[in-house]
C-alpha positions as CSV (number, residue, x, y, z in Angstrom):
1,M,-48.3,-37.4,1.0
2,K,-47.6,-34.2,0.3
3,K,-44.4,-32.5,1.7
4,I,-44.4,-28.7,1.8
5,L,-40.3,-26.6,2.4
6,L,-41.7,-23.4,4.6
7,A,-38.7,-20.8,4.8
8,T,-38.2,-17.3,5.8
9,L,-36.8,-15.3,2.6
10,G,-34.6,-12.5,2.9
11,E,-31.6,-11.2,0.5
12,A,-30.5,-15.2,-0.5
13,P,-32.6,-16.9,-2.5
14,A,-30.2,-19.9,-2.1
15,I,-31.3,-21.1,1.1
16,V,-34.5,-22.2,-0.4
17,T,-33.0,-24.3,-3.4
18,E,-29.7,-25.7,-1.3
19,A,-32.8,-26.9,1.2
20,I,-34.6,-28.4,-2.0
21,D,-31.3,-30.1,-3.1
22,R,-30.2,-31.4,0.0
23,L,-33.5,-32.7,1.6
24,G,-33.8,-34.6,-1.9
25,D,-30.5,-35.9,-1.2
26,D,-31.6,-37.9,2.1
27,G,-34.8,-39.0,0.0
28,I,-37.7,-35.6,1.2
29,H,-38.6,-34.5,-1.9
30,I,-40.2,-31.4,-1.5
31,D,-43.4,-31.4,-4.0
32,Y,-44.6,-27.5,-2.8
33,V,-42.6,-24.4,-1.4
34,V,-44.3,-21.7,1.0
35,L,-42.1,-19.0,2.0
36,L,-42.5,-16.6,4.2
37,T,-40.5,-13.0,3.5
38,T,-41.3,-8.5,3.9
39,S,-42.2,-6.4,1.8
40,D,-38.0,-5.2,1.8
41,T,-37.6,-4.6,-2.3
42,Y,-34.6,-7.6,-2.3
43,A,-36.7,-10.1,-0.7
44,Q,-39.3,-9.4,-3.6
45,S,-36.3,-9.4,-6.0
46,A,-35.9,-13.2,-4.4
47,L,-39.4,-14.1,-4.6
48,K,-39.5,-13.1,-8.0
49,L,-36.4,-15.2,-9.4
50,L,-37.6,-18.3,-7.2
51,Y,-41.0,-18.0,-9.0
52,D,-38.8,-18.3,-11.8
53,H,-36.7,-20.5,-11.5
54,L,-38.3,-23.2,-9.9
55,P,-40.8,-24.7,-11.9
56,S,-37.7,-24.4,-14.9
57,H,-35.2,-25.8,-12.9
58,Y,-37.1,-28.7,-11.3
59,H,-39.6,-29.7,-14.5
60,N,-42.1,-28.7,-12.4
61,Q,-41.9,-30.9,-9.8
62,V,-41.0,-28.4,-7.3
63,V,-43.7,-26.1,-7.0
64,L,-43.7,-22.0,-5.6
65,F,-47.0,-22.5,-4.0
66,D,-47.6,-19.6,-1.8
67,A,-45.8,-16.4,-0.4
68,R,-46.9,-15.1,2.4
69,I,-45.8,-11.5,2.6
70,L,-46.0,-9.3,5.7
71,E,-47.6,-6.4,4.3
72,A,-47.0,-3.1,4.9
73,F,-43.0,-4.3,6.6
74,Y,-40.0,-4.4,5.0
75,D,-38.6,-5.8,8.1
76,V,-39.3,-7.2,11.6
77,D,-38.4,-4.4,13.7
78,S,-41.3,-3.6,15.8
79,D,-44.4,-5.2,17.9
80,R,-46.9,-4.7,15.0
81,A,-44.3,-6.6,13.1
82,A,-43.4,-9.2,14.7
83,L,-46.9,-10.1,15.9
84,G,-48.1,-10.1,11.7
85,F,-45.1,-11.9,11.2
86,M,-46.2,-15.1,14.0
87,Q,-49.3,-14.7,12.5
88,Q,-48.5,-15.8,8.9
89,A,-45.8,-18.6,10.6
90,C,-48.6,-19.5,12.1
91,A,-51.6,-20.2,9.7
92,A,-49.7,-21.0,8.0
93,L,-48.2,-24.0,10.4
94,R,-52.2,-24.6,11.5
95,D,-53.4,-25.2,7.5
96,Y,-50.6,-27.5,6.3
97,R,-50.8,-29.4,9.6
98,K,-54.8,-30.0,9.7
99,K,-54.5,-30.7,6.2
100,G,-52.0,-34.0,6.6
101,W,-48.8,-32.7,4.6
102,E,-45.4,-33.1,5.7
103,I,-43.8,-29.6,6.9
104,Y,-40.1,-28.6,7.1
105,A,-39.5,-25.4,8.1
106,C,-36.6,-24.0,7.3
107,L,-35.3,-20.9,8.9
108,A,-32.0,-20.0,7.6
109,G,-33.3,-16.7,5.4
110,G,-34.1,-13.7,6.3
111,R,-33.2,-11.6,8.8
112,K,-32.6,-12.9,12.7
113,A,-36.0,-12.2,14.6
114,M,-37.9,-13.8,11.6
115,S,-36.0,-17.2,12.3
116,A,-37.1,-17.0,15.7
117,L,-40.0,-16.4,15.4
118,L,-40.8,-19.1,12.8
119,A,-38.6,-20.9,15.7
120,L,-41.4,-20.4,18.2
121,A,-44.4,-20.8,15.6
122,V,-42.8,-24.5,15.0
123,Q,-42.9,-24.8,19.2
124,F,-47.1,-23.8,19.2
125,Y,-48.3,-26.2,15.1
126,G,-45.2,-28.6,15.1
127,A,-43.4,-29.8,12.0
128,Q,-41.6,-33.1,10.6
129,R,-38.2,-31.1,10.3
130,L,-36.9,-27.5,12.3
131,F,-32.9,-26.7,10.7
132,H,-30.6,-24.0,8.9
133,V,-28.9,-24.6,6.3
134,L,-25.3,-23.5,4.9
135,V,-23.3,-23.9,2.3
136,D,-19.1,-23.6,3.9
137,D,-17.9,-20.8,0.9
138,P,-18.0,-17.6,1.3
139,V,-17.5,-17.1,-2.2
140,L,-20.4,-18.4,-2.9
141,E,-22.4,-16.2,-0.6
142,E,-21.3,-13.8,-1.2
143,E,-22.4,-14.8,-5.1
144,G,-25.9,-15.8,-3.7
145,H,-27.1,-12.3,-2.7
146,I,-30.0,-11.4,-4.8
147,L,-28.0,-7.9,-6.4
148,K,-25.9,-10.1,-8.0
149,L,-27.8,-12.9,-9.0
150,R,-29.7,-11.2,-10.7
151,N,-27.6,-9.7,-12.8
152,M,-26.5,-13.5,-13.8
153,S,-26.6,-15.7,-17.2
154,A,-28.9,-18.7,-16.4
155,G,-25.6,-21.2,-16.2
156,E,-23.7,-19.2,-14.0
157,Q,-27.0,-19.1,-11.9
158,N,-27.5,-22.0,-11.3
159,R,-24.2,-22.7,-10.2
160,V,-25.0,-20.7,-7.5
161,L,-28.3,-21.6,-6.2
162,H,-27.2,-25.2,-6.9
163,P,-23.3,-25.8,-5.2
164,P,-23.0,-29.7,-5.1
165,V,-25.1,-31.3,-2.7
166,G,-22.1,-32.8,-0.5
167,Q,-21.4,-29.4,0.1
168,I,-25.0,-28.2,1.7
169,K,-25.0,-28.8,5.6
170,L,-28.5,-29.1,7.2
171,V,-28.2,-28.7,10.6
172,N,-31.1,-30.2,12.3
173,L,-32.5,-27.8,15.6
174,P,-34.5,-29.7,18.6
175,F,-38.0,-28.0,19.2
176,V,-40.6,-29.2,21.7
177,G,-44.2,-29.9,19.8
178,L,-47.0,-27.8,22.4
179,F,-49.9,-28.5,19.7
180,P,-51.6,-31.5,22.0
181,L,-51.9,-28.6,25.4
182,L,-52.3,-25.2,22.8
183,G,-56.2,-25.4,24.1
184,E,-54.7,-25.5,27.3
185,I,-52.5,-22.4,26.7
186,V,-54.7,-20.4,25.8
187,S,-57.5,-21.0,28.5
188,G,-53.9,-20.7,30.7
189,L,-53.2,-16.9,29.3
190,K,-57.1,-15.6,29.6
191,E,-56.0,-16.7,33.1
192,R,-58.5,-19.8,33.5
193,A,-58.1,-22.2,36.1
194,V,-55.3,-24.5,34.1
195,S,-53.3,-27.8,35.6
196,Q,-50.0,-27.0,37.2
197,E,-47.7,-27.7,35.1
198,V,-49.1,-25.5,32.0
199,R,-49.6,-22.7,34.9
200,V,-45.8,-23.5,35.3
201,L,-45.1,-23.8,31.5
202,L,-46.4,-20.0,31.1
203,E,-44.5,-18.4,33.9
204,Q,-41.4,-20.1,33.2
205,N,-41.7,-18.7,29.6
206,S,-42.6,-15.8,31.2
207,L,-45.9,-15.2,29.2
208,L,-47.7,-15.5,32.8
209,A,-46.7,-13.8,36.1
210,Q,-48.5,-13.7,39.9
211,E,-50.0,-10.6,38.7
212,G,-50.9,-12.1,35.4
213,I,-50.8,-12.1,31.8
214,T,-47.7,-10.2,30.9
215,E,-46.5,-7.6,27.6
216,L,-45.1,-10.7,25.4
217,G,-48.2,-13.1,26.9
218,Q,-50.7,-10.7,25.2
219,M,-48.9,-11.4,22.0
220,V,-49.1,-14.5,22.0
221,L,-52.7,-14.7,22.2
222,R,-53.5,-12.5,20.2
223,V,-51.4,-14.5,17.4
224,L,-53.3,-18.0,19.1
225,E,-56.9,-16.3,19.1
226,S,-56.2,-15.4,15.6
227,V,-55.0,-18.2,14.2
228,E,-57.7,-20.5,15.5
229,T,-60.4,-18.6,15.2
230,L,-59.8,-18.7,10.7
231,P,-61.9,-21.8,9.0
232,E,-61.0,-24.8,8.5
233,P,-58.7,-26.0,5.8
234,R,-60.3,-27.4,2.6
235,A,-60.0,-31.7,2.4
236,G,-58.6,-31.5,-1.2
237,D,-57.6,-29.3,-3.8
238,C,-59.4,-26.2,-5.4
239,E,-61.9,-26.3,-8.0
240,I,-61.2,-23.6,-10.3
241,K,-64.3,-23.2,-13.0
242,L,-63.6,-20.6,-15.4
243,A,-65.5,-19.6,-18.6
244,K,-63.8,-19.9,-22.1
245,R,-62.1,-16.3,-23.3
246,E,-59.7,-14.8,-25.2
247,P,-56.3,-16.4,-24.9
248,K,-54.3,-13.7,-23.0
249,E,-57.8,-12.7,-20.4
250,E,-58.0,-16.8,-20.0
251,K,-54.6,-17.1,-19.1
252,N,-54.4,-13.8,-16.4
253,T,-57.9,-15.1,-15.3
254,Q,-56.7,-18.9,-14.3
255,A,-52.8,-17.2,-12.9
256,W,-54.8,-15.5,-10.4
257,A,-57.8,-18.3,-9.4
258,E,-54.6,-20.5,-8.5
259,R,-52.8,-17.9,-6.9
260,I,-55.9,-17.1,-4.6
261,A,-56.5,-21.2,-4.6
262,N,-52.8,-21.8,-3.3
263,R,-53.2,-18.4,-0.7
264,F,-56.1,-19.2,0.6
265,L,-57.2,-22.8,2.1
266,F,-60.1,-22.1,2.9
267,V,-61.4,-21.3,0.0
268,E,-62.8,-25.0,-1.4
269,C,-63.7,-23.1,-5.0
270,V,-62.9,-20.5,-8.0
271,E,-65.5,-19.7,-10.3
272,D,-65.5,-16.1,-12.9
273,I,-67.9,-13.6,-13.1
274,G,-68.8,-10.4,-14.5
275,W,-67.0,-7.2,-13.4
276,R,-68.4,-4.2,-13.0
277,E,-66.9,-0.9,-12.2
278,G,-67.9,0.3,-9.0
279,Q,-68.4,-2.7,-6.7
280,P,-66.5,-3.5,-3.0
281,K,-63.3,-5.1,-3.2
282,V,-64.4,-7.8,-1.3
283,K,-68.1,-8.7,-0.8
284,A,-69.6,-11.1,1.8
285,E,-72.9,-13.1,1.0
286,P,-73.9,-16.0,3.5
287,P,-73.3,-18.3,5.0
288,N,-70.3,-18.6,2.7
289,I,-69.4,-17.0,-0.2
290,L,-66.6,-14.3,-0.9
291,I,-67.6,-12.3,-4.3
292,V,-64.3,-10.4,-5.3
293,F,-63.8,-8.2,-7.5
294,L,-59.6,-7.4,-8.7
295,P,-60.2,-3.4,-10.0
296,G,-57.1,-1.8,-11.3
297,R,-55.3,-0.6,-14.4
298,R,-53.4,-4.3,-14.9
299,V,-56.3,-6.1,-13.9
300,A,-59.1,-4.6,-15.0
301,G,-61.9,-6.8,-15.5
302,I,-61.7,-10.1,-13.4
303,G,-64.3,-11.2,-11.0
304,F,-64.3,-14.0,-8.9
305,R,-67.0,-16.2,-6.8
306,L,-65.3,-18.2,-3.7
307,I,-66.5,-21.0,-2.3
308,T,-65.3,-20.8,1.5
309,T,-65.1,-23.9,4.3
310,T,-66.6,-21.0,6.6
311,R,-69.6,-22.0,9.0
312,T,-70.0,-18.8,11.2
313,E,-70.9,-15.2,10.2
314,G,-67.7,-14.5,11.9
315,Q,-65.7,-16.5,9.7
316,L,-67.3,-15.1,6.7
317,E,-66.2,-11.6,8.4
318,R,-62.3,-12.6,9.2
319,V,-61.8,-14.2,5.7
320,R,-62.9,-10.9,4.0
321,Q,-60.8,-9.1,5.6
322,E,-57.7,-11.6,5.2
323,V,-58.5,-11.5,1.8
324,E,-59.0,-7.8,0.9
325,R,-55.8,-7.3,2.6
326,W,-54.1,-9.4,0.0
327,I,-56.2,-7.9,-3.1
328,E,-54.5,-4.3,-1.3
329,R,-51.2,-5.5,-1.6
330,E,-51.1,-7.8,-4.7
331,V,-53.4,-5.5,-6.9
């Protein structure tokens, strides 16, 4: 069974490596890392450092599987940003849970709002463990900021990113998994008849009031409905079928295919196709096909045919929008 570290990321990438090292010392060996972050410049620099560092340091035994970036937001400082971040966190937890993978959620990185929202997402969709990680060393904490790290040699970076595991504290945080009640919670938020216990739960958490659903309840309902309308994640690995090309072009195409496969667990197969000028970025072909083109100076000429797990036209349109938004940011 695959083990995933799902972590919020801000300006200190050491949070991620410390969590991996400490979990490993506890006998939990992480296979994949999935990061939740924003478009903040420092956070993106920290993300780039981890993309380079993880496979090198862990000899490809730990893979940075995906980074779910809050598009167009540099901080979680508005209702829209909070809604978007919550959707990303819940969707990740839901997909990996349905694949039967073990999820270890770390909320130590990023802004306080990110940590709070990840904790709330875990309440709904569950995890093996929710925890905070810290090192009781103010010097290491200061040196761990990306501004200092990126100017260090590889050896100095290793010293900061991987302190002695005995100095790393992992603080487990309690949570109550509400996943078995999710269907009834959604019904309750839609003001349908539900059990008295669920109604009391919603009222005590300020999601429902005597006069109906609250503003906070409306936000939670939008998140849960958005996540639950996503198609099922694929059962196994994504199949990637690429034609042989000139080495540099083949490498670039392979890299983009893998990124799409990792980011979208509803994609069962990626095939490369010819690219033509003037085509839409993402086109849906019922019942379950997306035709994807990556225009732009850096990636011109790459096209893919994606076979998805969608079963309805509504799901196909939903995933088309998801992929299109991702391409707009990535390209």
